[in-house]
NUGUVO-697204 format. One line per 5 residues: number of its first residue (from 1); their letters; for each residue z, x, y of C-alpha. Coordinates in Angstrom, 1 decimal, padded with zeros to 4 digits. Layout:
residues N
NUM	A	Z X Y  ...
This chain:
residues 518
1	XXXXX	014.6 020.3 -017.2  016.3 016.8 -018.5  019.8 018.4 -017.9  019.2 018.5 -014.2  018.8 014.8 -013.8
6	XXXXX	021.5 014.1 -016.5  024.2 016.1 -014.5  024.0 013.1 -012.0  025.6 010.9 -014.6  028.0 013.7 -016.1
11	XXXXX	031.5 012.2 -015.7  032.9 015.9 -015.9  031.4 016.5 -012.3  033.2 014.7 -009.5  032.1 011.3 -008.9
16	XXXXX	031.9 011.9 -005.1  029.4 014.9 -005.7  027.4 013.0 -007.7  027.2 009.9 -005.3  026.4 012.2 -002.7
21	XXXXX	023.6 014.0 -004.6  022.1 010.6 -005.5  022.2 009.4 -001.9  020.3 012.7 -001.0  017.8 012.1 -003.8
26	XXXXX	017.1 008.6 -002.8  016.6 009.5 001.0  013.7 010.8 003.4  013.3 014.6 002.5  011.9 015.2 006.0
31	XXXXX	009.3 018.0 006.5  009.6 021.7 005.9  011.9 023.3 008.4  012.5 026.8 009.9  014.1 029.3 009.7
36	XXXXX	013.9 029.8 005.8  015.1 032.2 003.6  012.5 035.1 002.7  010.6 035.1 -000.4  009.8 038.5 -002.0
41	XXXXX	006.3 037.2 -002.7  005.5 036.5 001.2  006.6 040.1 002.1  003.0 041.1 002.8  001.5 037.9 004.6
46	XXXXX	-002.3 037.4 004.2  -003.6 038.7 007.3  -006.2 036.3 007.9  -004.6 033.0 006.3  -001.1 033.2 006.7
51	XXXXX	-001.0 031.8 010.2  -004.5 030.6 010.6  -005.4 027.9 013.2  -008.6 026.7 014.9  -008.6 026.9 018.7
56	XXXXX	-008.9 023.1 018.5  -007.7 020.9 015.7  -010.9 019.3 014.1  -010.8 015.4 015.2  -012.4 014.3 012.2
61	XXXXX	-012.7 015.2 008.3  -013.8 013.7 005.3  -010.7 014.7 003.4  -007.3 015.7 004.7  -005.1 017.7 002.1
66	XXXXX	-001.6 018.0 003.1  000.0 021.2 001.6  -001.4 024.5 001.1  000.2 025.6 -002.3  -001.3 025.8 -005.8
71	XXXXX	-002.2 022.1 -006.1  -003.8 021.7 -002.6  -005.8 024.7 -003.4  -007.1 023.6 -006.6  -008.2 020.2 -005.3
76	XXXXX	-010.0 021.8 -002.4  -011.9 024.2 -005.1  -012.9 021.5 -007.3  -014.2 019.3 -004.4  -016.1 022.1 -002.7
81	XXXXX	-017.5 023.3 -006.1  -018.4 020.0 -007.4  -019.9 018.5 -004.2  -021.0 021.5 -002.2  -024.3 021.2 -000.5
86	XXXXX	-024.6 017.4 -000.5  -023.3 016.6 003.1  -025.5 015.3 005.8  -023.0 015.8 008.7  -022.0 019.1 009.3
91	XXXXX	-020.2 018.7 012.5  -016.8 018.3 011.2  -015.3 020.1 008.3  -015.4 018.3 004.9  -011.8 019.2 003.9
96	XXXXX	-009.0 020.2 006.2  -005.9 021.7 004.6  -002.6 020.9 006.7  000.3 023.1 006.2  003.5 022.6 008.0
101	XXXXX	004.5 026.3 008.1  002.6 029.3 007.0  000.0 029.1 004.2  001.6 028.9 000.6  005.1 029.3 002.2
106	XXXXX	006.7 026.3 000.0  007.4 025.9 -003.5  004.3 028.2 -004.9  005.3 031.0 -002.6  008.7 030.9 -003.8
111	XXXXX	008.6 030.4 -007.5  009.2 032.7 -010.6  005.7 033.9 -011.1  005.5 032.4 -014.8  002.6 030.7 -016.3
116	XXXXX	004.9 029.5 -019.3  005.0 026.5 -021.5  007.5 026.7 -024.3  006.4 023.6 -026.0  010.2 023.1 -026.6
121	XXXXX	009.8 019.3 -025.2  007.0 018.4 -027.8  009.6 016.3 -029.9  010.7 014.5 -026.8  007.0 013.8 -025.8
126	XXXXX	006.6 012.5 -029.4  009.7 010.2 -029.4  008.8 008.9 -025.9  005.0 008.4 -026.2  003.9 008.7 -029.8
131	XXXXX	002.5 011.7 -031.6  -001.1 011.7 -030.3  000.2 011.4 -026.7  002.6 014.2 -027.2  -000.5 016.4 -028.5
136	XXXXX	-002.6 015.6 -025.4  000.2 016.4 -022.9  001.0 019.6 -024.8  -002.7 020.7 -024.8  -002.8 019.9 -021.0
141	XXXXX	000.1 022.1 -020.3  -001.1 024.8 -022.5  -004.8 024.8 -020.9  -003.2 026.2 -017.7  -003.1 029.7 -019.1
146	XXXXX	-006.7 030.2 -020.0  -007.6 028.3 -016.8  -005.7 030.2 -014.4  -006.7 033.7 -016.0  -010.3 032.5 -015.6
151	XXXXX	-010.0 031.7 -012.1  -008.5 034.9 -011.2  -011.2 036.7 -013.0  -014.0 034.5 -011.3  -012.9 035.7 -007.9
156	XXXXX	-011.9 039.2 -008.7  -008.4 038.4 -008.1  -006.7 039.7 -011.4  -005.5 042.9 -010.1  -004.6 041.9 -006.8
161	XXXXX	-002.5 038.8 -008.1  -001.3 040.6 -011.0  -002.4 037.7 -013.4  -001.8 038.8 -016.8  -001.1 037.8 -020.3
166	XXXXX	002.4 038.5 -021.6  004.3 037.2 -024.6  007.3 034.9 -023.6  010.7 035.3 -025.3  013.0 032.3 -025.1
171	XXXXX	016.2 033.7 -026.0  019.2 031.3 -026.8  022.8 032.2 -026.8  024.1 028.9 -027.9  024.3 027.5 -031.5
176	XXXXX	023.5 024.1 -031.0  020.5 024.5 -028.4  019.2 027.0 -030.7  019.0 024.7 -033.6  017.5 022.0 -031.3
181	XXXXX	014.8 024.5 -030.4  014.1 025.5 -034.0  013.5 021.9 -034.9  011.0 021.2 -032.0  009.0 024.5 -032.7
186	XXXXX	008.6 023.6 -036.4  007.5 020.1 -035.6  005.1 021.6 -033.1  003.7 024.0 -035.8  003.5 021.0 -038.3
191	XXXXX	001.7 018.7 -035.8  -000.5 021.4 -034.1  -001.0 024.2 -036.3  -004.1 025.8 -034.5  -002.4 025.8 -031.1
196	XXXXX	001.0 027.0 -032.6  -000.5 030.1 -034.2  001.0 032.6 -032.1  004.6 031.1 -031.8  007.3 032.7 -033.6
201	XXXXX	010.9 032.0 -034.5  013.4 034.9 -034.8  016.9 034.1 -036.3  019.6 036.4 -035.0  019.4 039.1 -037.8
206	XXXXX	015.2 039.0 -037.5  015.2 039.8 -033.5  013.5 043.1 -033.1  015.5 045.7 -031.6  012.9 046.6 -029.2
211	XXXXX	013.5 043.0 -027.3  016.6 044.5 -026.3  018.7 041.2 -026.7  021.9 042.2 -028.7  023.8 038.9 -028.1
216	XXXXX	021.0 036.4 -028.6  021.6 033.8 -031.3  017.7 033.5 -031.7  014.4 033.8 -029.9  011.3 031.9 -029.7
221	XXXXX	008.2 034.0 -028.8  004.9 032.6 -027.6  001.9 033.2 -025.4  002.6 033.0 -021.8  001.2 034.4 -018.6
226	XXXXX	002.5 035.8 -015.3  001.4 036.5 -011.5  002.1 037.0 -008.1  001.5 033.2 -007.2  001.3 033.8 -003.2
231	XXXXX	-001.6 036.3 -003.8  -003.4 033.9 -006.1  -003.4 031.0 -003.9  -004.3 033.0 -000.8  -007.0 034.7 -002.5
236	XXXXX	-008.6 031.8 -003.8  -008.3 030.2 -000.5  -009.8 033.2 001.0  -012.9 033.1 -001.1  -013.5 029.5 -000.7
241	XXXXX	-013.4 030.1 003.0  -016.1 032.7 002.5  -018.4 030.4 000.3  -017.9 027.3 002.2  -017.1 028.6 005.9
246	XXXXX	-018.4 025.1 007.4  -016.9 023.0 004.9  -013.0 024.1 004.8  -010.5 024.6 007.4  -006.9 025.7 007.0
251	XXXXX	-004.5 024.7 009.6  -001.0 026.3 009.6  002.1 025.5 011.4  000.7 021.9 011.9  003.1 019.3 010.2
256	XXXXX	002.1 015.8 009.7  004.2 013.5 011.8  002.6 010.1 011.0  -000.2 008.4 009.3  -001.8 005.4 010.3
261	XXXXX	-004.0 002.9 008.3  -006.6 001.6 011.0  -008.9 -000.1 008.7  -007.8 -003.7 009.7  -008.5 -002.8 013.3
266	XXXXX	-011.8 -000.8 013.0  -014.9 -000.9 011.1  -014.9 002.9 011.2  -015.7 004.9 008.0  -012.6 007.2 008.8
271	XXXXX	-009.9 004.5 008.6  -007.1 006.8 008.4  -005.4 008.7 011.5  -003.2 011.9 010.3  -001.0 012.4 013.4
276	XXXXX	000.3 016.2 014.4  001.7 017.9 017.4  -001.6 019.4 017.6  -003.6 016.2 017.6  -004.9 013.7 015.6
281	XXXXX	-007.5 013.7 012.8  -009.4 010.6 011.6  -010.3 010.7 007.8  -011.5 008.8 004.9  -009.0 010.3 002.3
286	XXXXX	-005.5 011.7 002.5  -004.3 013.9 -000.3  -000.5 014.5 -000.4  000.4 017.7 -002.2  003.9 017.9 -000.6
291	XXXXX	005.9 018.0 -003.7  009.5 018.0 -002.8  008.6 016.5 000.6  006.4 013.8 -000.4  008.8 010.8 000.1
296	XXXXX	008.7 011.7 004.1  005.2 010.3 004.3  005.1 008.0 001.2  008.4 006.3 001.6  007.6 004.2 -001.8
301	XXXXX	008.2 007.5 -003.7  011.7 008.0 -002.6  013.8 008.0 -005.6  010.7 008.4 -007.9  010.1 012.0 -006.7
306	XXXXX	013.1 013.8 -005.3  013.8 017.5 -004.1  016.1 020.1 -005.7  016.8 023.3 -004.3  016.3 026.2 -006.8
311	XXXXX	017.0 030.1 -006.2  015.3 033.2 -007.0  015.8 036.8 -006.5  013.9 040.3 -006.7  016.0 043.0 -008.5
316	XXXXX	015.9 046.6 -009.7  016.2 047.2 -013.5  018.8 049.4 -014.6  017.5 053.1 -015.5  017.7 052.5 -019.3
321	XXXXX	015.6 049.2 -019.2  012.3 049.7 -020.9  009.5 048.6 -018.5  008.0 045.4 -020.1  005.9 043.9 -017.0
326	XXXXX	002.7 043.7 -018.9  004.3 042.9 -022.3  006.9 040.0 -021.9  008.6 037.4 -019.6  011.7 035.8 -020.6
331	XXXXX	013.6 032.5 -020.6  017.5 032.7 -021.3  018.9 029.4 -022.6  022.7 029.1 -022.3  025.2 026.2 -023.3
336	XXXXX	024.2 024.8 -020.0  021.3 025.5 -018.1  018.8 028.5 -018.4  017.4 031.5 -016.2  013.8 032.9 -016.1
341	XXXXX	012.5 036.3 -015.6  009.1 038.3 -015.0  008.9 041.8 -014.3  006.2 043.3 -012.2  003.8 045.9 -013.8
346	XXXXX	004.8 049.3 -013.5  002.6 051.8 -011.6  002.1 053.6 -008.3  002.9 050.7 -006.3  006.0 050.2 -004.1
351	XXXXX	007.2 047.1 -005.9  006.4 048.3 -009.4  008.7 047.1 -012.3  010.6 044.7 -010.1  012.7 042.1 -011.9
356	XXXXX	011.8 038.7 -010.6  015.0 036.6 -011.8  015.5 033.0 -011.0  017.7 030.1 -012.1  021.5 029.8 -012.0
361	XXXXX	021.1 025.9 -011.2  023.9 025.1 -013.8  026.1 027.7 -012.4  025.7 026.3 -008.5  028.4 024.4 -006.9
366	XXXXX	029.6 021.3 -009.1  027.4 022.2 -011.7  024.3 022.4 -009.8  024.6 018.7 -008.5  025.0 020.3 -004.7
371	XXXXX	021.4 021.3 -005.0  020.1 017.9 -005.9  018.5 016.1 -003.1  018.3 019.3 -001.0  014.8 019.6 000.5
376	XXXXX	015.6 022.7 002.7  015.1 026.5 001.5  017.2 027.9 004.5  020.3 028.8 002.6  021.4 030.5 -000.6
381	XXXXX	023.7 028.6 -003.1  026.6 030.9 -003.2  027.6 030.4 -006.9  023.9 030.8 -008.0  024.0 034.3 -006.2
386	XXXXX	026.9 035.4 -007.9  025.3 034.3 -011.2  022.1 035.8 -010.7  023.3 039.0 -009.1  025.4 039.8 -012.3
391	XXXXX	023.6 038.3 -015.3  020.8 040.9 -016.4  023.0 043.8 -017.6  025.1 041.4 -019.9  021.8 039.6 -021.2
396	XXXXX	020.1 042.9 -022.1  023.3 044.8 -022.9  024.9 047.3 -020.8  023.6 049.9 -023.2  020.3 049.0 -022.8
401	XXXXX	020.5 048.5 -019.0  022.6 051.4 -017.7  023.2 052.1 -014.0  020.8 050.8 -011.3  019.2 053.3 -008.9
406	XXXXX	019.5 051.9 -005.3  020.4 048.0 -004.6  020.6 045.8 -007.6  019.3 043.0 -005.6  016.6 043.7 -003.1
411	XXXXX	015.9 039.9 -002.2  017.5 036.6 -002.7  015.8 033.4 -001.6  015.7 029.5 -002.4  012.9 026.9 -002.6
416	XXXXX	012.8 023.3 -002.8  011.2 021.7 -005.9  009.7 018.1 -006.5  011.4 016.5 -009.6  010.1 013.3 -011.1
421	XXXXX	012.7 010.6 -012.3  010.6 010.0 -015.5  009.8 014.0 -015.9  006.1 013.5 -015.4  004.0 014.5 -012.5
426	XXXXX	002.5 011.8 -010.3  -001.2 012.0 -009.9  -003.8 009.4 -008.6  -004.6 006.8 -005.9  -001.6 005.4 -004.1
431	XXXXX	-001.3 001.5 -003.8  -000.1 000.0 -000.6  003.3 -000.6 -002.2  004.0 003.2 -002.3  002.7 004.1 001.2
436	XXXXX	003.9 000.9 002.9  001.1 000.9 005.3  -000.7 -002.1 004.3  -004.5 -002.7 004.2  -006.6 -002.5 001.1
441	XXXXX	-008.2 000.4 000.0  -012.0 000.2 -000.7  -015.0 002.3 -000.8  -014.2 003.7 003.0  -011.3 005.9 001.4
446	XXXXX	-007.9 006.0 000.1  -004.5 008.1 000.1  -003.9 009.9 -003.0  -001.0 012.1 -004.5  -000.5 015.2 -006.9
451	XXXXX	003.1 016.4 -007.0  006.4 016.1 -008.8  006.0 019.1 -011.4  010.0 019.3 -012.1  010.2 023.1 -011.9
456	XXXXX	007.2 023.7 -014.2  004.3 023.6 -011.7  002.5 026.6 -013.0  001.7 024.5 -016.4  000.9 021.4 -014.6
461	XXXXX	-000.2 021.8 -011.0  -003.6 023.5 -011.4  -005.2 020.9 -013.6  -003.5 018.0 -011.9  -005.1 019.2 -008.6
466	XXXXX	-008.4 019.4 -010.5  -008.2 015.8 -012.1  -007.1 014.3 -008.8  -010.2 015.9 -007.1  -012.3 014.5 -010.0
471	XXXXX	-010.9 011.0 -009.4  -012.0 011.1 -005.5  -015.4 012.2 -006.4  -015.5 009.3 -008.7  -014.3 007.0 -006.0
476	XXXXX	-016.9 008.0 -003.7  -019.6 007.9 -006.3  -021.2 010.8 -004.6  -021.8 012.9 -007.8  -024.1 012.2 -010.7
481	XXXXX	-022.4 010.0 -012.9  -018.4 009.7 -013.8  -016.2 012.7 -014.4  -014.8 013.3 -017.6  -011.1 012.8 -017.6
486	XXXXX	-010.5 012.3 -021.1  -008.4 015.6 -021.2  -005.9 014.3 -018.7  -002.6 012.6 -019.9  -002.5 009.0 -018.8
491	XXXXX	001.3 009.2 -018.7  000.8 011.3 -015.2  -001.2 008.6 -013.6  000.3 006.6 -010.6  000.5 003.0 -011.6
496	XXXXX	002.2 -000.1 -010.2  004.2 -000.4 -013.3  005.2 003.2 -013.1  006.3 002.4 -009.6  008.4 -000.3 -010.6
501	XXXXX	010.2 001.4 -013.7  010.3 005.1 -012.9  013.2 005.4 -010.3  016.7 006.7 -010.1  019.2 004.0 -010.2
506	XXXXX	020.9 002.9 -006.9  024.4 004.4 -008.1  025.7 007.0 -010.6  027.4 004.1 -012.5  024.1 002.2 -013.1
511	XXXXX	021.4 002.3 -015.7  020.1 005.0 -018.1  020.3 008.6 -016.6  017.0 009.3 -018.0  014.4 006.9 -016.4
516	XXX	011.2 006.3 -018.2  008.0 004.8 -017.3  008.0 002.0 -020.2
């Protein structure tokens, strides 16, 4: 996704548009608002969880998680499983999840349904951090597919959430981009032969006819997964609530309006006040899983994490297109930008074989710059709509697509993603310089963050959440010995040095467009 940030510094795009986008990216993103565009994934809201609220908001909790998407769900699961049964005080829930709108109505409930790691950033990681770090980051990202499949199986969610293995096909239509991809995959295969065993490179003349990509310059194929993200997250949350009914509380339509650090005015073991319109919760730990909106409650992260609007659609395939929902997912890489596609499994259900097609960022207004810094999902990008509505028949070839029976586009929606100035997620304990709330963070509690997945949350968020939960447990020293976090890449951690260095410049005329963390 490097081209997204690079567009801020592209002289071919009008200066005013780029300056306005940077100003938005450095500003307060606010809280999630209504009304919204309607995501296809949310068309059948979870009966119990979608709008769940307690009659009275809990006044106290050990941990408050802000955000009910895949990251917050992963954190809650790990905390509950690792420390279940150890509490003495059960008068209040251990964990309260606060959601500004309905459960899982943000980025997770609006994404593409991919569990996809192409490893086409391997050489960038190596150049930036060295070979061993590149291997560790890649292993971390690749670990998400088996982990999510395992969780779906553990909770009996595989069928309900359509969580499945597929082969990804990353198709290239531009010669220069194709050659760069080949070099990266070859280096990955050279350095990580065991992990790379299933990756294949198909030159133009070798692309199997069954792929139905007649104009592709080349195709990279490898292991991936796909799922119905909303059903996966709400399914996990529902089962956690069944297993830990007194420990977990989910409060929807309860946006957080303010946070106060009261430790300097009180000796309470619950030093934080989380303020909502429904009341205030006193807590020991606050965990921010608000992704694109994180800068609202953590002002020190503005410009380090910033929102970008993305666009998705649910479409009907042409009558000649071969159903491949249990077989493939796709990336389509152009001279500028890319699109992504999954297909729902075929079968008797009403939504069978729908094409879940997203992207069109580079085809948006002013080359996508108009979508940078937008934290709302209430409107569509007109130019992305045009692109997404007509691209598939050209990509697969009209002879392979055919006419569409019924409407070609069933639904179109947007979502707001959290992008990181240095390209990495931010995970860990927040220092006062980030929260700007003052006070020392001691054994009584702390504020934490796990967000900024830059459009690749399904291969970063779940294990970032798990790692953060283990950090919180280590902080409290309430478990048997320190937790093993040797698998977690250090480049993703929150540090004071990273806070200083990994930030967008103040002007589109300043600095290197690709910020680094040292």
